[in-house]
C-alpha positions in Angstrom: 1.4 116.1 -10.9 2.5 114.3 -7.6 -0.5 115.7 -6.0 -2.4 113.9 -8.7 -1.9 110.9 -8.0 -1.8 110.9 -3.7 -5.1 112.5 -4.3 -6.4 109.6 -6.8 -4.5 107.2 -4.0 -6.0 108.9 -1.1 -10.3 108.2 -3.5 -8.6 104.4 -4.1 -8.4 103.6 -0.7 -11.6 105.0 0.6 -13.8 103.3 -2.3 -12.0 100.3 -1.4 -13.8 97.0 -0.1 -12.2 95.3 2.8 -12.9 91.6 3.4 -13.0 90.4 6.7 -9.9 88.3 8.0 -9.3 85.5 10.5 -8.7 86.5 14.1 -6.7 83.6 16.2 -5.9 85.3 19.5 -8.0 87.1 22.3 -5.5 89.4 22.6 -6.0 90.9 18.8 -6.0 94.8 18.8 -9.1 94.5 17.1 -11.3 92.9 19.8 -9.4 95.9 22.7 -11.7 97.2 24.8 -14.3 94.6 24.1 -16.9 93.6 25.9 -16.6 89.5 27.0 -19.5 86.5 27.4 -18.7 84.0 30.2 -21.4 82.1 31.0 -20.4 82.5 34.2 -23.9 84.6 35.2 -26.2 81.8 33.8 -27.4 78.6 36.1 -26.7 75.0 34.6 -29.1 73.7 32.7 -30.2 72.7 29.3 -32.0 75.9 27.1 -33.7 76.4 24.1 -31.8 79.6 23.6 -29.3 81.7 25.8 -28.6 85.4 25.8 -25.8 86.7 28.1 -23.6 90.2 27.7 -25.7 91.3 24.3 -25.3 87.6 22.4 -28.2 85.1 21.7 -27.0 81.9 21.0 -29.6 79.6 19.4 -30.6 76.7 17.2 -29.5 77.6 13.6 -31.4 75.0 11.6 -34.6 74.5 14.1 -36.8 73.4 11.3 -34.2 70.1 11.2 -34.3 68.1 14.0 -34.6 70.4 16.7 -35.7 67.2 19.3 -31.9 65.7 18.6 -30.4 69.2 19.3 -30.1 71.0 22.2 -27.8 74.2 23.7 -26.8 73.4 27.6 -24.3 75.2 30.2 -21.9 73.4 31.5 -19.8 74.0 34.5 -15.6 73.3 33.6 -14.9 73.6 37.2 -14.3 76.4 39.7 -17.2 77.4 38.8 -16.5 78.4 35.3 -19.0 77.9 32.9 -18.9 77.4 28.8 -21.8 76.8 26.0 -22.2 73.4 24.7 -24.4 72.9 21.8 -25.0 69.4 20.2 -27.3 67.1 19.0 -28.6 64.8 22.4 -29.0 61.3 20.1 -26.4 59.5 18.1 -28.3 58.3 14.8 -27.1 54.9 13.4 -25.2 54.5 11.8 -23.2 57.4 13.1 -20.5 56.4 10.4 -23.3 57.6 7.4 -22.3 61.7 7.4 -24.8 62.7 4.5 -28.0 61.6 6.5 -27.4 63.3 9.5 -27.6 67.0 10.3 -24.6 69.3 11.2 -24.5 71.0 14.8 -25.0 74.5 13.5 -25.1 77.2 15.8 -26.1 81.1 16.1 -25.0 83.8 17.0 -26.7 87.4 17.3 -25.6 90.3 19.0 -27.9 93.1 19.9 -26.3 95.5 17.2 -24.2 95.0 14.4 -20.2 94.4 15.9 -16.8 95.3 13.9 -14.7 91.7 15.2 -15.6 88.7 17.7 -14.1 85.6 18.4 -14.9 82.6 21.4 -13.2 80.2 22.3 -14.1 76.3 20.2 -13.4 72.5 21.4 -15.2 70.0 19.5 -14.5 66.7 18.1 -14.6 67.6 14.2 -13.4 70.8 11.8 -16.0 72.9 12.0 -16.5 76.8 10.2 -17.2 79.9 11.1 -19.5 82.4 8.8 -20.3 86.1 9.1 -23.5 87.8 7.6 -24.0 91.6 7.4 -27.9 92.9 8.4 -29.4 92.5 5.5 -28.7 88.1 6.0 -25.7 88.6 3.1 -22.5 86.4 3.6 -19.6 88.8 4.4 -17.2 85.7 5.5 -16.5 82.4 5.7 -13.2 80.6 7.3 -12.7 76.9 8.3 -12.8 74.4 8.9 -10.3 73.9 11.2 -8.4 70.4 10.7 -9.3 67.6 13.0 -10.5 67.5 16.8 -9.4 70.8 18.9 -9.6 72.1 21.9 -9.6 76.0 23.7 -9.1 76.5 20.1 -9.4 80.5 19.5 -10.8 82.2 16.2 -12.7 85.2 15.5 -13.6 87.7 12.3 -12.9 90.8 12.0 -14.8 93.3 9.2 -14.9 96.6 8.1 -18.4 95.4 6.9 -20.9 95.2 10.2 -21.5 92.2 11.7 -24.9 91.2 12.7 -24.7 87.2 13.3 -22.4 84.0 12.8 -23.2 80.7 12.1 -20.9 78.4 13.8 -20.9 74.5 12.4 -19.0 71.3 11.9 -18.9 68.9 9.1 -20.8 66.3 11.0 -23.8 66.2 13.2 -22.9 63.5 15.8 -20.9 65.8 17.7 -20.8 68.5 20.0 -19.7 72.3 20.3 -18.2 74.1 23.5 -17.6 77.3 23.3 -16.2 80.2 26.2 -15.4 83.4 26.7 -16.9 85.1 23.7 -15.4 88.6 23.1 -17.0 91.4 20.7 -16.4 94.6 19.9 -19.0 97.3 18.2 -19.0 98.7 14.9 -17.9 101.8 13.8 -19.8 105.3 12.7 -21.4 103.2 9.5 -20.5 105.1 6.4 -22.9 105.5 3.2 -23.0 103.3 0.7 -23.1 105.5 -2.1 -19.9 107.4 -1.1 -16.8 105.6 -2.2 -19.0 105.7 -5.8 -19.2 109.4 -5.3 -15.3 109.5 -4.1 -14.8 107.4 -7.3 -16.8 109.9 -9.8 -15.3 113.5 -7.9 -11.4 111.9 -8.5 -12.6 110.7 -12.1 -14.3 114.2 -12.6 -11.0 116.0 -10.8 -8.4 114.0 -13.3 -10.3 115.2 -16.4 -10.5 119.1 -16.0 -7.0 119.0 -15.2 -5.7 116.8 -18.5 -7.7 119.2 -20.1 -5.8 122.3 -18.7 
């Protein structure tokens, strides 16, 4: 009977779906041995998109108001570069939030990752959403509260992350990001394996019960 219990427990562990979890430190074990993006290899200036170390940063909603949204590489001092994504023109009235598109930055990974995190600075609360290879939402965390400076936020997921959207609740704002770290995805588990494992477990338990 004890063996039956442990076998069922093992199969249940295989078949369960793990949700994404937030990361609040660059030292989180989920990011150990990961690849870093510092932007120090990119010249100062404005860009339609930025690609560095296997990660591409772009406007998440180019059809809205591409003329007033932009990406630039700034110097934080001492040659330490960071990426700024902002609206370069503040629509009037500034307090009319509903009429102003949100600032949203898309982060694409050249290959799926299991976890990533970055430092963010901005004036308004923001949220971070991770997507899988089929454009399905894995998880959304946020928004943060109030303004923030060099706030570390990331996601770790059992489902492979293909890209993420970083956005704030207001349109007339900026997002400064730096020191993004990501960890490669593990070898994917076939989608049908948990279901097959559960079926085998049920059949095995049924046969044992008859005996």
